[in-house]
N, C-alpha and C positions, 0 to 999 in steps of 0.2 A: 151736587144732587145728581148730575148726569152719570157719575160713576155708579151710584146706587141703582139707578134705573137700568144700566147695562147689566149689573149683577142679577137683578130681579128678572130681566128678560132671559138671560142665559139659564137661570134656574128653572124658569117656566118651560123653556124649550127642552131642557134635560128631562123634566118630568113627563112632558108630552111624548117624546120619542120613546122613553122608557116604557110607558104604559102600552103603546102600540105594539112594540116588539115583544115585550114580556108576555103578552097574551098568546103569542104564536110560537114561542120557542122556550125550550128548557134553559135554565140559567146556570151559571157557574160562578164561583168566587175564587179569587186568587189573592194571596198575600205575598208581597214582594219587598225586597230590601235593595235599594239602589245605592251605589257608591260611585263618585266621580271626582274629577278635578276640572276646574275652570281653566280655559285656555287664554284668558285675557291677562292684563297686568295685575289682576287682583291677587294672584298666587293663593288660591283658595280651594278648599275641598268641600264636597257636599255629601251628605248622608240622608237618605229619605226612605222611611218605611211607608208602604202604600198598600191600600186594599182596592180591589177591582171587582166590579159586578159585570160579568159578561152575559148580557141578557139576550144576545142575538149572535148568530154565527160570525157576523162581521162587525158588531158594534158592542160597546160597553161604556161604563162610567168608572172613573177612578178618583180616589181621594188620597193625596199624599201629604206628608208633613216633612218638609226639608229643613235640615239644620246645616248651615254653611258657615265657614269661618276662614279668614285669612290665616296665613302662617308665616313665621320668620320675618315679620315686619320690623323695620328699624325704629328706634326711638326718635321722637321729634322734639326739638328744643324751641324755646321762644324766650322773650324777656318780659317779666312782670314786675312792675314797680322798681325797675332798675336791677332786678336780680335774675339770674339764669333760672329757667324753669324747664322741666322735662315731663313729657307725657308719661303718666303712670304705666307700669308694666302691663297690668291686666286690661288696658285699653288700647294697646298697640294694634291688636288684630280686630278688625271689624267682624261682627257675627250677626247673622240673621236667622229668624225662624219664619218659615213660609208655608202657609196653607195652600194646597194646590189641587182644586177640583179640575177634572179634565174629561174629555170625550175620547174613547178608544175607537179607532178605525182599523180593522184588521183586513189583511189581504186573504184571498183563498190560500189553502195550503200549497206551498211551492213544491215540497217533497215530503213523503212519509214512507215508513216501512210498511211491508205487507200486512203486519198485524196492528198497524197504527200506533205502535209504541213510541216510535221516533217521528217527530213532526217538525217542519220548518216553515216559517212564514215571516212576513214583515208587518209592521204596524206603525201608525202615527197617532200621536196624542196631543192635540191642541187643547190648551187650558188657560186658566187664570191663576195669578199669584197674588195672594193676600199676605203681604209681607210686613214684618215689624223687626227693627234692629234691636239688639240687646240694650243699646244705649243710644239716646238721641242728644248726647252732649259729650264733652271731653273734659277730663280732669288733669290738671298739671300740678306736679309737685314743685314747690319753690325751694331752691337750693341756697344754702349758706355755706361758704367755703372757709376753712381754716387751713391755710396753706394750700396744698393740693387735695385735701380731703374735703368732701362735700357731705352735707347733712340736710335732709328735707325738714324744713321748719314750718311749712304751711302748704295748704292746697287751695287751688282756685278752679272752679267749674265754669265752663262756658257752654251755653245752650245753643242748640241748633234750631233753625226756623225752616218752614216749608217742607217738612218731611213728606215723601211720597210713599204710598203703601200699596197702590193698586197697579198691577202689571199683567202682561200676557206671557205665555210660554208655549213651547212646542217641543215635542220629543219624537224622534224617529228611531226605530230599532229593528234589528234582526233577532228573531226569537227561535230558539231551539228547545223543544220539549222532549223529555224522555219519561214516559209514565206520567206521573203527576207533578214532576219538577220541570221548571222552565228557566232557562238561562237566556238573558237578554244582553245585548251590547248595542250602543248607538251614540247618537249625537243629540245634544240639547241646546236650545237657544231661547233667550228671554230678553226683554227690555228692562229687566231689573236694574235700577241705578244703585250699584253696590255702595256708593258713597253718599246716598241721599241723607243718611243720618249725620253727615259731617259737612255737607256741601255748603251750608250757609251759617257757618260758625265764624264769628268775629272775635279775634283774640284781644288781649289787653293793649297791644300796640296799635290797634285799629286796623290791622290787616286780617284778611280772611285766611282761615286754615286752608292750606293748599290740598286739593284733591285732583285726580286726573279728570279729564273731560268725560262726558257721558258716552258710552258705547254699548252695543248689544253684548250681553253675557253669553258666552259659548262654552260648552263643556262636553267631555266624552264620559261615558259611564258604562258600568257593568251592573247586572243585578241577578239575583237568584229568587225564584218564586215557587209557590206551591199551589196546585190546583185542588180545590176542595170538593169539586163535583164535576164529573164529565157530562157532556151533552148526551 
């Protein structure tokens, strides 16, 4: 229940500051596409389309939808009913879909050209992550061997318990605009538990599926955006 109260409080705060500033300032909208790689042991990429409402010279709101996935993960083996079993191919890599509302805090312009065509500033974006994994379970293929040749003869699925879906995140970036286009580069941090969808899975042998310990997720990113309206 406390998580829902936090979300409600944040949303009310968003609406309050939006109304105050929107009355006194012209607004602008941007559409951005972020791409990055995580720096942890996840070996994962992230891709995030995002829309932003800049309702004040130094403040705005953003809403992004991140898709992230591991890559090049090895297969995992276990024993089921005395037979060798292997994690199915399409479940080797963890994948998440993350809804990310955030507040935009912009610095004054650090540098600009005389005609204001080129502009440089920094900004920070603290926000929330409402995350769901593509799977909250694992499926193993049970192997039967004929000599050295194996064949999958059955499948067994193991469910996860205690999935976590509510997290925080923050992004800091250097922003360079030319006309209506904006290029951003920066650093991202979140307490997303990348292994939450697998952290409490018990296999047939009674042992827990091994996952790394929890740590903050960190990534670097680049993005390209388009400004739909100037102040």
